[in-house]
Steps between C-alpha positions, in 0.01 A plus 500: 500500500807462279859415570764745379833379363790733425746404230871523577513812285221665700681426827816648352300808400380536859855481629609770260227745595651506845395442856266798526282425200511116499268446799254755359506331160441162671185648657382582149585148381306355797180657363517246216410222745144631526483678164704300246372696199566837660655762281469539127592278207847564361391676180201269446350171622680297231837535676362312806717723719371760741659808654417604854610857568541709814665821614352693210632246249852511645476135602390231256461130564471290183319174570303221337219284633463126433220342699550592865872581461619855439857523368684829547750537214636853542504773761577843362554801721570832329836640592645166605689457174681708242314646203349220294665230708169355625374457145831360380512244780140394450564462127809292569306270733213460258709451188687221677173312547385226264128566537353684198265708718794629703689592183189688382489679834863605447400666173218683676734612775750632246224715348395625846856609575513710186160654572542581870863607528696450820535632852844584646630338816417688820801654667586471868336177607486470875595134512727307266370172350690177563778441243441207264793296631386538862139413417621183326724409796220553753260280303743220408738485796316655795168346381302824536165518319524713181199709606673580828812608311280724280386696806850559642723797439873450436596569861252250646605243238866536596406463867298186424786356295750566777268347760460189284879459493542522880586168667228361728573565867 
């Protein structure tokens, strides 16, 4: 049995996919506890990263395994970002890293983006994700767990923020 750790970037990805998909993606992530090497290698075994997919490939969880710890680095959900934005953000994160293997992974990801193309954002989402500024305020000032914020929609987040500002009776 492994422990699963989500990077700050992965938690931010969950928040951005919105309150409908985030809990479902977390169920997928939870499968890594019992099956840490689930999914396929990202391109090949030499990258040391794996990709766990669901929803017909529409959801992808990029993770690595070191001993009994699984680290989730990225959560990609098709339609949650503008064309090419997921690749651009992942590249930005990786190119900012000092580790040579992460920089190599960025090169691989750049090639994948050119090969696969992009998927447009879905129109008409039922629930609006929490704005960045409100997510930051809930985590830093109202001391709400980032994973909890990731599962909220904007309306519930505003309600939680307002409740946290109410004086105790």
